[in-house]
N, C-alpha and C positions, 0 to 999 in steps of 0.2 A: 504493500500500500504506500501511497505517497507520504513522504515525511512532512510533518506540519512545522510551520514556523514557530519559534519559541513564543510563548504567551507573554503578554505584558498587561498591566492593568489599564483600564480606562483612566485617563488623567482626571484628577478632581481638584488639584491645587492650582497654582499659577500656570497658565497656559495661554496660548494665543486664541483668539476668537474664531468664530466661523469665517470671518473675513480672511484669516490666514488658512484655516482648514480647507477652504474651497480651492486652494492652490496646491493641494496635496498631490504628490507623485510626479512632479515635473522632473524630467531628466536634466533640464537646464536650470534647476534650482530656482523655481519661481519665487518672486517676492511674496506671493501669498502662500508660503509654505505651511504645511499642516503642523499641528502641534504634535503629531506622531511621525515616526520615521516614514520615509516614502514607501517602503514595502511593509504594509501593516499586517499584523498577525491575523489569521483567520478567527482566532478565538481570543477573548480577553475576559478575565474574571477578577472580581475584587469583593472582599468581604467588608462588612461595616467596620471592622476593626483594622482594616488596611492590610490584611494578610493575603498574599497571592495564593492561588490554587496550584495544585500539582500540574506540571507541564506534560502534555501529551505529545511526545516527539516522535515515537515510533509505533508501529503496529496498526491495528485496525482503527480507522478514523472514527468508527462508530463506537469505540470503547467508551465506557462511562466516564464522564467528567462532571462531577457535581459542583454546583455552586456551594461555596462554604456556608454552612448552616448559620443563620443569623443568631443574634443574641436572644435572650429570653424576653426582650422588650415586647410587649403585647402588640405593638404596631410594626414590628419588623417584618419585612417581606423578602422573598427570593425572586429577583427580577431577571428575566432573560430578554435581552435586546437582540433583534434580528436586523443585520445591516450588512453592507458591503462597501468596500473602498472604491466605488465608482464616483469619484469626486469626494472631497473631504467633508462636504456639508452634512452627509448622513451620519458619519461618526461624530461630528461636532454636535449634532442634535442629540444623539444618544448620550454623549458626555454631559451635556447641559441637563438632561433629564436625570441622569445618574446622580449628579450633584444634589439635585432637589430631593431625590429619594433619601439620600443620606441625612439631609436636613429635616425633612418633614416626617420621615418614618425611620427614626433612629434605630441603628442596628441592622438595617437592611443590607443585603448583599446582592451582587449582580454580576452578569456575564454578558459579553458581546459575541455573537456567533454569525458567521457568514455561511449559511446553510447551502446557498447556491454554489459557492466555490467548493465546498466540501462534499456535497451530496448530489449536486445537479448534474444532468447529462450535458454532453456537448450540444451547442456551443456555449451554454450558460455558465459552465464551470470555468471558462476562460474569460469571463466578462471583465475582470479587473484589468488584465493585460490588454484586452481589446479596447477598453475605455481610454486608457492612456494614449493609445495610438489614434483612436477616432476623435478624441477631443482636441488633438493637435492638427486634425484635418477636418475642419468644420463641414465641408460639403459631403464627405463620406459619412460623417456623423448624422447629417441632416437626412440622408437617404435611409440609413438604418433606423433612425428614430421614427421617421414618417411611416415606413413600412410596418414597423413593429407596433405602431399606434393605431392600426386599422382594426376593425371589428373581426375580420377574417383571421388575421394573425393572432389576435387576442384569444379567440376560441381555440385555434390550433395549439398555441403555446400552453394554454390552460390544460387541455387534455394531455399533451405531451408531458408536461412537468408533473402533473398529478400522478400519471401512470408510472413515470420513471423514477420519482424520488419521494413520493408521499410516505412510503413505509420507512425508508431510512431517515427521513426528517422526523417522523414520529418517534423513532427510537432515540434519535439524538436529543430531541426535546425532553423525552422521558429521562434521559441520562442526567440532565441538569436538575430535574425535579423542581421546576419553578412554581411559584405561587401565581405568577402572572407573566404573560408574554407581550412584548411591545415591539411592533415592527416599524422601522423608520426607512424602509426601502420598498419600492414598488414591486420588485420581483419576489418579495417575501411576505405576501399577503394571502393569496388564494390557497397555495399549498399548506402553509402553516395553519390556516383556518380549518382546513379539512383534517389536518393532523391532530389539532387540539380537540376537534369534535370526536375523532376516533379514540383519543386518549380518554376522554370523558366516558365513552361507551365501555372501554375496557376496565376503567378504575371505579366508575360510578361517582366520580368527583369532577365537577365542572372546572375546566381550566380556561380562565378568561384571556382573550387576546384583543389587543387594541392596535390601531394604526395611527401614527402621527405623520401626516404628509409634510414633507420638508420643501415643498415648492410654494411659490407665491402667486404667480399670475397664470401659469399654465402647468399642466401635470399629465403624465402618462396615464393611459386608461387602466393599466394594471395596478395602480394605487388602490382602486376602489373595489374592495371585497365586501360582499354583503353580510358575511357571517361574523364580523367583528362586533365587540360590545359597543364601541364608540370609534368614530373616525374624527380625528382632530385636524382642522384645516385653518389656514391663516387668512383667507380672503373669500369674498363673495364669489369670485371667479372659480375658485376651486370647489366651493360648495355646490355651485350650479353644475360643474362638470361631474361631480360625484353623483348628483341626482339624475342627470341626463344620460351620461355614459355608463355609470356603474349601477344605476337604479338603486342607490343606497337610500333607505328611508330617511326623511328629514329628521326624524326623532333620534337617529343614530349619529347625526353630524353635529359636531361642536365647533363653533367659531372661537378659536383660541389665540390665534397669532402663532408665529414661528418660535419654537423654543431656542433661546439664546442664553449665553452664560450669565450667571447671577451677578457678575461684576457690572454688567450694563444696567441691571435694575438698581443696584446700589448707586451708581454714578448718576442715573436719571433722577433718582430721588434727591440726591444731594444738590444737583445742579438746578432742577426745576426748569423754569423758563430761561433758556440760554441768553435771551436778550433783555431780561430784567436786570435791575441793578444787582440783586443778589446773585443772579446767574452769572453776570459778568465778573463779579468779585470771585466767585468760586472757580470760574474758568481761569482767571489770572492766578489763583492759588495753585491750580493743577499745573499750569505752565511753569510756575516756579518749581514745583516738585519734579517736573520733567527736565529741569535745567534749561528752560526756554524763557525764563523771566526777562531777559534783556530784549526779547523780541515782542514785548507786550503791545507795542504800537504797530506791529506788523499784522497784516492779514495772514492767516495760516491756511495752507492747502495741503491735505494729506493725499499722497498718490500711491496707489497700490496696483501691482501687475495683475495679469489675468490668467486664471484657470491653470490648465496643465501645461502652460508655456508662459513666458514672462511678458509677452505682448510687446508693443512698440513703446515700451516704457521710457527709454532714454530719449527718444525723439519728442515724446509728450513733455517731458521735463524741460528739454531745451526750449520748446515752443512757449511753455508757460513762463520760463525765465525771461526770454526776449520780449514777450508780450507785456509782462509786468514792468520791465525796464522802459519799454517804449511808451507806456501809458503813465509812468510815474507812480506806480502802485508799490508801496512798501509791503513786501510779502516774504513770508517764510514758507519754503516748499519742503515738506517732509516726505521722503520717499522710502517706503517699506520694501527692503530688498530681500528679507528672509535670509536664506542660506546662500544667496547669490552674492558672495563676497566680492567677486570681480566688479560687479555693477556698483556695489556700495563704495568700493575704493575709487572707481572711476568718477563717480559723482562728487565725492569729497575732495578729490585731487584735481578735478577739472579746472582749467583756466577759464573761469566764467567771464572775466573782464576781457580776456583775449578773444573769446568766442563772440562777445558782444561787438568788439571792433571789427572782426571779420564779417559779422552779420551786417553791420552798417555799410561796409565796403560793398558787400554783395548786393544789398538792397538798392544802393545808389548806382549800381552798375548794371541793373536790369535783370538779375536772377530772381526767380520767384521764391516765395517764403519757404516752401517745402524743401527747396534745395539749400536755402540758407540754414535751416535747422538740421539738415542731414549731415552735419559736420562729423558726426560719430557714427559708427556702424549700427545698423538696425539689429535689434535683439529678438526678432521673431514676433509673431502676431497670432492671437486667437481672434478670429474674425467670423462673423456670421454670414460671410459672402459679400462680395463687392456691392452688388446692386441692392441687396437687402439692407446693408448697412446705410447706404446713402438714402434709400427710401425712408428708413426709420429716422434718419437725421432730419429729413424734410418734414416728416410728420411731427417730430417731437419738439422742434424749436424753430422759431422764425428767424434766427440768426443764420443767414445763408450766405457766407462769403463767396465771392466769385470763384475761388479755387475749387469749390465743390461742383459748380456748374460745368466747368471745363472738364472735370473728371467724368461727367455723365454725358459728354458730347453735346452739352447745351451752352447757350450764351445768354447774356442778359437781354438780348433782343429777340432770340427765337425760341427760348424755353418758356416754361410755365411761369417764369418770374419776369416777364417782359415789361411789367410795370416799373421795374427798377430802372432808374435813369442815370445817365452819366453826368458828371459835374463839369463845369467849365474850368474849375480851378485845377483839377487833376483829370487829364484827358481820358484816362481809362479807370478811374475810381468808380466804385459801385455804391449806390445809395440803397440801404436796406433798413428794415425796422429792427430796433433792438428788442430786448425782452419786454419792455413796456410799450412798444409800438411807436417809439420816437425815431425819427429819421436820423441815421448815423452814416457817415461816410467812411468806407473802408480805406485803408492805405492802398495806393495804386499798385496794381500787379503789372508785371513786365511780360512782354511777348517773347523775350529770349528764352530758349529752352535751357535746362540745366547743362546739357551737353555742350552748349556754346559758351559756357562760362568757365573760365580758368582763373581761379583766385590768385594764382601766382603772377599772372600777367596783368592784373588790374592795378592801375596807378591809384594812389590815394586821392580821394576826391576832396577838394577844398570847399570851404563855405561858399565862395563865389560860384563855383560850379553848381552847387546845389541850388542856389538862388536862381541861377541862369536857367536851369532845367525845371524849375518849379517843383522840386522834390522836398524831402524833409529838411528842416532847418537843423543843421548839426549842432547849433547852440543849444537846441532843446534836447537832442539825442545824446550828446556827449558831455553835457554839463553834469557836475555832481548833483544827484537827485536829493530831494529833501529826505530827512531821516524819519519822517513819520507822516501819516495821513489822518485826517479827522474821521469822524464816524461815518461820513458820507463818501469817504475815499478821496477827498480833495487833498492835494499836496500842501503840507505845511512847510514853512521856511525853517531852515536849520536854526537851532539855538545852541548856546554854549552847553546847556545841560545834555544835549543829545550826543555830545562828543565824549569819547573815552578820555581817561586821564592822560593817555599818551598823545592825544590830539588827533587820533585816527577816527574817522567817522565810520560807524557800522554800515556795511553795504546795504543799500535799499532793498535788494532782493538777495536772500540767502537760501542756498540749496543744501540740504542736509540728508545724506544717505543713512538710513537706519538698518540695523541688522535684524536678527530674529527677536522680535519684541514679544513680551508676555503680558503687556498691559494695554491692549488695544483700546479698551474703553476709555482710559485716561487720555490717550492720544486723540480719540474722537471728540472728547470734551473740549480739548484745546484747539480744535480745528474749526475753520469757518466753512470749508467746502471739501467734500471727499471726491476724488477722481478714481474710479475703479471699474472693474468688470461687473456684469449683471448677475453675480452670484446671489442666491436668495438669502443666505445667512448674513452676508455683508450688508445687504439692503435692510434687513430686519434690524440689525445692530445699529446702523446709522439712524434709522427712523426712530428707534427707541431713545436716541439722544437728540432728536429733532435736528439732524444734520443734513443739509442739502447735498444732493448727489449728482455728479456728472458721470454717466455711464459711457464706456468707450468700447465695449465688445460684449458679445453674448454667443452662446452656443445655440445654433438653430433648433427650433422646436422646444428643447428643454428650458432655455432661458429667455426665449422671446417674450413670453408673458410677463417676465420680471421687468422688462423694459416698459411695457404698457402699464404695469403696476405703478412704477415711479412717475412716468410722464402723465398718466391720467390722474394720479394723485397730486400732481402739481408741486412735487418737492424735488424735482430734478429734470434732467434732459438727457438725451442720447446723441452723441456725435461719435462717429467711427474713429478708432485709433489710427486708421489710415489717413486721417486728416488732422494732424496735430495743431495746425493753425486755427481751425474752426473750434477745436476744444479750448485752446487758449483764449480765443475771442470771447466765447461765451462765459468762461470762468472769470475772466477779467471784468466783463460787464457786470456780473453778479457782485464781485468784490467791491466795485465802485458804487453799488446801489444798496445801501443798508436796508432800505424799506423792502426791497425785493428779497434780500436774505431773510428778513424777519417773516415775510409772508411764506416763503418756502419752508422755513423752520416750523412755523405753526402748522402747515399742511403735513409735514413729516411727523410731527408730534401726534396728529390725529391718527396716523397709520401705525405708529409705534406701539408695541406691546411688550414692554420690558419685563413684565411679570408672567409672560406666557408659560414658561417652563414650570414655574411653581403651580400655576393654575391647572396645567395638564396633569402633573404628577399628583396633585391633591385629588383630582377626580379619579384617576386610575387607581391610586392607592386605596382610597376609601371603598371603591367598588371591589377591589381584590380582597380587602380585609373581610368584607361581607361574605364573599364566596369562600374564603378560607376558614373563618370562624363561625359565621352566622351572626345575625344582628344581636341576638340575646347574649351570646358568649362575648361579643365585642364590648357590650355595655358592662358586663361583669369584670372583664379585664381592665377596662378603663377606670372603673371604680376602684379596683385594687391599686392601680397606678397612682391615682389621686391620694390614696391613703398613705 
């Protein structure tokens, strides 16, 4: 039989959030690394007292492996989580729930099992390896997802999996001897439901099973098994899908929100309204704790890479830096690099001032923005498909720079945006509407292609040359920028207080590469805007802290609905990571408009459910206790506990 990976416990102490976990498994060391090693164990167990279970390394994979017996506490439970490492969000949700079981049901013990990898037939038992490949090739993933999400495939897969693995899954569940089973993966619903039903027939004791859906805006049809006690969902969209596709009775569906780490609930309670005086004071306190106190007058942007690959992260950071410098925005750009040490070192050692000068030369010499920010090598991309990304960008935000039109074979005169007009001041600048519908002029773009531009052969452009060609005023672009901006993003003049004792002025825009962080909630508190991929856990965590979001990539099918969830919720926008200029345009516009940030934060807060994990576990645990002891016995045990 196959040798199993060594077991480890589900983490319950300091660990990264779902934002990091959703980047699990990248061979290129994604900035959104999981809190677990990239190759996760098929099984993981932990007791309430912190003792690991015996490791099953050799022999029959169906050999008994019991969850450590809980303590004698009357509310202690043995919990079996069913999940798989097809994206770190599933494991992150299980971890969040496990933490709450330890807090709300003292003495409880639990295990995590990937029954599909252990007991499933081909091709399902190779799903983890397949996912790592497919998520790095979005169009292949889109094909697989769409085919598997049809009714015909659903029926065939259901029959195939039940006939091929129900008996072995039943034996495996029995070997754990749990009080309750919780599925956090779509492939682990129908077969486990049947297995639990058959266990009840054999033992005469009901074994309750629950499903916690870990998607926000769209979900695979295999999530929705009718036989569960309750199905916990995070949005109206998922609830409607469950009723329409899964025929799940409405009384079995619970609107709960997505389970996220307890840290976010703690920080949400401490911060309150992030734009209130108390909220601002607390955010400044957190910045001090993170060592960011000297940037208290800077807008803060948190940038995270995407999924099972690190995305065009470097180019996005370059574009943000140059955009903020050009607009005179004092900003701190925090980049979560995870285990990608080379990226972190590159960002922290990069000659940002030198890059700015090269950018100015390039812009005044006719090169387009994308070429100007492509000074460093691309680091890969998770992309929902070229046309899909651009269409979603059109739908999600009215900020449509001309760079995006050219990429779609359109122009301001012949495309759907023909109402945009040219200005007389800049012969090929584009007028567009900003977030609030106000007319704004984009910097002019040049007709010269990147291949025609040779930075080494360009002579330095003087101020007179700029004035003569009606381009940017180098006095504006090259002067030392103010050290702070007011609440509305307007530049303030330097003061003596803004200078360090050495006489050196802090850079107006600072880029800071971060490694593997374990306190994501605190960093989100300190942040004004999050730039990230469309992972459901990341979105749920940001919403719990009322943080506006710029989404830059998504997996087709699986994460498309998450984009809609953010855009329709009006607490963020989507712009493809293939267009870093447009990303920087929108983010800069937000940072310069405090009222817009406040509105988006309020909308995010309406969607945020920081206590979802606790509420889910409370409902599951109370139900499981009733099945385990019976209502009368529970009352007696609780009375003894009070004595």
